[in-house]
N, C-alpha and C positions, 0 to 999 in steps of 0.2 A: 884371721890372715889367714891370705888369700899363698898357697901354696908356691908359687913364684911371680916373680915378678910381673909390669902389667908388660903385655908384649901387644903392640900394633903390627898389624901385621901388614902385606900387598894378597893380590889375587897374583898366581901364576897364569900365565895365558901362555906355553907353548916353552916357563923355564923365562919369561922375562916378569920381573917384577911389575905390577900393571896397578896406581893407587886411584883412590876418589878422594871427591873432597869429604863429602856427606859420606860417613862409616857409621860402621851396623856394633854397638856396642857388645862384645860378650862380656857373660857376669857365673860366679863362682854361688852356682845354686844353696851351697850349705851355708853359706850368708849375705850372699844378696849385690855382696859388692864384686866392682869391674873385674874385672882381670886383662880387658884388651880388648882386639876391635880389626874389625875387619875392613872391608872394599864396602860402600854399598853399592852393588854395580850394576849396570844394567844389560837391557838385549843387543845394547851394540858389543858391550866386552861377554858374551858368551857367541852372538852372531863373528864376531871374531876368531874367536879359537876353534869355531864347529866348520871356520873358513882355513885353520891353516890345518885343523886334522882335515881336512878331507882335501886337499890338493897336494900330501905327502902321502907320497908312494912308501911304508912300510920296506928296507929289504934286509931287517934281521935274519940271521941264521937259530935256527932250533942252537944250534950253540951259543950263538949268543944270551938269545933270551934267554935260553936259562943259567948263564954268568948272570946276570941280570940281576935275576930270581932270585939264585939263590944269594947275591954281594948283598939285595937289599932284607936282604932276611938277618942276617948278618949282620948290620948294621943296627936292625931293631932290637937287637938280642945285646949289641956289644953298648948299645945309649938308649936301654933302656931306665936309667935310671936320669936320664932325660926326657926323654919321653911320656913316662906315668905320671909324673907331676901334673903336666899339658890336659893330658884324658881327668886325671883326679878335677883341677883347677875349673875347666867347663861345664865337667860332667858330675859331679860331686859325690864321685863315687871314694873305697877306701885306696887305699895308695895300694894292698894286695891288691883287689881288683881288679886294677889299673895294670899291677905288671901281668896281671890273667892274660888280663887284654894283650898286652904284650907277645904274650906267648905263643897268643894262636893266632893274631897275625904271624906273627915267622909260621908258623903247622902253614898257613893259603902259601907263603911265596915260596916255602920249601916246598911243595906237594907241587904246587904249580912249575913249579922247575922241574921237578921228578918227570912228569906227565907230559912235559912243550916238545920235549926230545921221541917222544912214540907221535912216527907218521902219521895221522889223521886221517887219509885219503881209503879206499875201498875197492875193492877190486872185485868183481859181480861177472859169473858167468855166463855168455846167452845159449847154449846146445844146450836148454832143460826143458827143452818144446816140440814136439817135434817137426818144428819151421824152424826153431833155431838153426843155429850154422854156431861153428866152431870159433868163437872170437869172446875176448876180455871184454871188459867194459873198465877204465878204469878212473877214475874220483879222487879231486883235487882240490883243496879247502883257498881259497880266497878271502882276504882281512875284507871287511866291510869298509863304507867311507867314513861313519867317525860314528863310534857308542859315546851313549848322553845316560849319566849316572846319577841319579839321586839319592842323597843319602838321611834316614835320620838322626834325632840326636841321638840316643841309648849306643852305644859300642861305634860312637867314633873310626876306632883306630880299622874294628875289623868289620866291617858292615861294607867299607868303602874298596880292602882290600877284597873281598871277598869283588868287588868289582873291576878293579882295576890290574890284581893278577890272569884273572882266563883273560881281559881284553893282552896284558900282556905275551902272554903264552901263546897267544893265537896271531899274532902281529897289527893289532886294530889302536888304534890313536881314539882316544876316551878322554872330554869332556864334564868335566865331574866337579855337582852343585850342592857340597854338605850343606845341611841348613845354614840357619845363622843362628844357630843357640851352636851349637858347639863345632864350628869349622878350623881352629886349629893346630889342630891335629891332625886334619887333611892335605892342608899345607906344611910343615911338616913332611909328612911321607911326600909328599913330594917333594921336598927339596932331597930328599934322602931318597928319591928313585934317581931324581938327575945324577945325581954323585952315583949310583950304580951303573949309572951311561944310560941310562934310556936316554935316547934320543929327544929333544923335549917338544919336537912337534910332536909327541904319540901322549900324550899327557896336560890338560890345563887344568886350572881347576880357580870355579870361580867360586864367586862368595856376591849376596845380596842377597835382599828382601825376594819375599817370593813374588808380593806384585807385582814390581819391580822385571824383576827373571828370569820366573820362572814355566814364563809360557814358550822365551827360546826357547827351553829345553824341553820341549814338547813338539815347539811345529817345525823347527826350523829344518829346509829341506835339505842340506847333508846329512840328517838325520837317520843313519840305515835304522837301529834300534837301538830301546830306550831300556832301559831296566832300572826298577826304584823297589828300595822293603821302605813301608813306611804303613803309615794307614788307608784302611777302606776306603772313606769317602776321599782319599786322591788318588790314589790306585784306578778308581772308578772316573776322575775330573784325566788323569792323563790318555784312560784304553776309549775317555770318546775324543780328546782331540788329536792323539795321533793314528788313528783314521787304523791305517792301512802299515806300517813302522812293525817291524818287529816288534816285542816286545816281552821283557817279565819283568813280571810285575806280583 
């Protein structure tokens, strides 16, 4: 018996629910029964998400970012009885393990919230050599156009949180593509982040088969950084196709 009622979800493209006729089924690994489905998205869906992300210019203050991150941490903690069974259903782990993962995600967003209020700029003195002058150089960090995040089946909440939380903390827009094996948790999380106050343009979750949507998650011209967690063969393929894009593999 499935731990949850059947869930047929839509993608979240900048907060908008986007569906398709073709679906990707999601199964409960413990019994093999279908427990839900998500849209079989295409390259066009990912392209739209990246265009929205690149066009949007986040203006969140450090205080506002911290508030969003701490709020979503509280949502996860308060609703773990709702969230954990979704993790159980699509991953096939025990309820205790799923609850532990909720706790880990709570830690991720809490830590990101604590860190984002610290100024990440730097100051360098120029008078360090005989020809140096009594000047100082100030540096500041600016958001990228768009981040592409690709996540695996294990730890469907914690893995994607490790990509989303730093993006929010640094005022970046991110497009996430969870594996087709465990996409339901990522969609739940997107809704929680929108509820926490995240501007919808800063986060999209697209779903689909790798053959249909994978290349766009790597080669789209608006991507300035790709973050991937998964197997070595796929990581090598991403490194080859991403060429000069920044990569965190």
